[in-house]
Residue, then its C-alpha position, 0 to 999 in steps of 0.5 A: x375414350x373407347x374402352x380397350x379390348x384387352x381391358x374388356x377381355x380381362x374384365x370378362x375373365x375376372x367376371x367368370x372366375x369371380x377371382x383376380x388370382x384365378x383370372x390371372x392364372x388363366x390369362x397368363x398375366x401377373x395379378x397386378x396387371x389384371x388389377x390395373x386393367x380393371x381399374x383402367x376399364x372402370x376409368x374409361x367407362x366411368x362406372x364401377x363394375x366390380x366390388x372386390x375383397x380379399x376372397x372374391x369379386x362381385x359384379x355391380x349392377x352396371x358390371x352385370x349389364x356390361x358383362x352380359x353385353x360384351x361376353x359373346x363379343x369377346x368369345x367371338x373375337x377369341x375364336x377368330x384369333x384362334x382360327x387365324x393362328x391355327x390357319x397359319x400352322x396349316x398347309x391349306x388356303x390360297x397363296x397370292x404370288x406374282x412373277x414375270x410372265x416369261x419366267x412363269x411360263x418357261x420355268x415356274x409352271x411345272x414347279x407350281x403343278x408339282x407343288x399343288x399335287x403335293x399339297x391338295x388343300x392349297x390354291x394359287x392366285x397368280x399375278x403374272x406381270x413385269x410390274x413391281x407390285x407393292x406386296x403389302x398393299x396389293x395382298x401378295x404373299x410371295x414374289x419371284x423377282x429378278x435383279x437387286x432388291x432395293x426395298x429394305x422393308x422386304x425380305x429376299x431369298x436368293x434362289x438362282x443365278x441369272x445370265x444373259x446370252x447372245x442369240x440370233x435367229x436359227x435361220x441367220x447364217x451370218x458368221x460373227x466375231x466379237x469384233x464384227x458383232x457391233x456392226x450387226x442390228x440388235x433388238x435392244x432392251x429398255x434403251x430408248x436412245x437406240x444404243x446400248x453397251x453390254x459388259x460381256x465376260x468369259x472364263x472363271x476366276x483369274x482367267x475371267x476377261x471382260x469387254x464392253x460391246x456397244x450396239x445399236x438397233x431399230x427396235x427397243x422392247x421392255x420385255x425379254x419374251x418379246x425380244x426373243x420373238x423378234x430375234x427369232x423372227x429375224x430382226x437381228x441379235x439380242x442379249x437375253x436371259x439364258x432361259x429364253x435362249x434354251x427355249x428358242x434352241x429347243x424349238x429350233x427358232x434361236x441359236x446361241x452366238x459366241x457361247x463363251x461370252x455372256x453377261x451376269x445378270x441379277x439373281x432370282x429372288x423369292x421376296x416377301x413382306x411378312x415374317x414369319x410366313x404362314x405355313x402354306x407360304x413357307x412350304x411354297x418358298x421351300x419348294x421353289x428354293x429346292x426346285x431352283x437349286x437344280x437349275x444352273x441359271x435362268 
């Protein structure tokens, strides 16, 4: 059976202090715990390491040899733990973050720039993908995700609402109503059947109304950025995140259709796998939360 690290560290402190009581005070442990650890270590090593009496502790020959062998290793381990604890408290180091590429390009990029200007000793390692990474196994500190968070092992903080809006190419002069829109071609999102039903809503509170709209299309995509490009190129209509519609309107490539109608999509969340967060990650999460609070929806 390998010797316990806690038992070895306790032995080293007792050997230095030559006293169980003094070692117990330094380690912040009851004297009885120190005594039990020493007894377990001697049992694990099958060697008598210490001679004890009422006033002092004396190393046996085997104890002196063992102390000489492990003292430096225990000090190195203590230093490594102290350094790790200190780094957790400091605003420096690398943060590995994942986010959807379109959200990063259109919304997160200026936030990241402003954050790095405020914290010059922090660096960002961005993994921009629509794939749902396993945060723990892939070493991700923080994720920005849209939609419901299903994994109960993860922590999530809602930072913004998400809304889907109807749009078409700015060059499309067709006039449509809710009744005629079902006859128009759509760029569909993750609908391999080439047919999709949306729940559109308008109004607030008791005045809120909803309607189901079933549409068809010859193009199906799994990425909203691609949908926005195809719609802007004249492939029909699309129901896409508000951020894409705003971006397309500013560029003169998209126009919003039936602006009183929209679909409430999943919220935007900051997601993380460990608590408490290291200080650098906590600072970024707080910064992004504040930045998103200024946005009505994405």
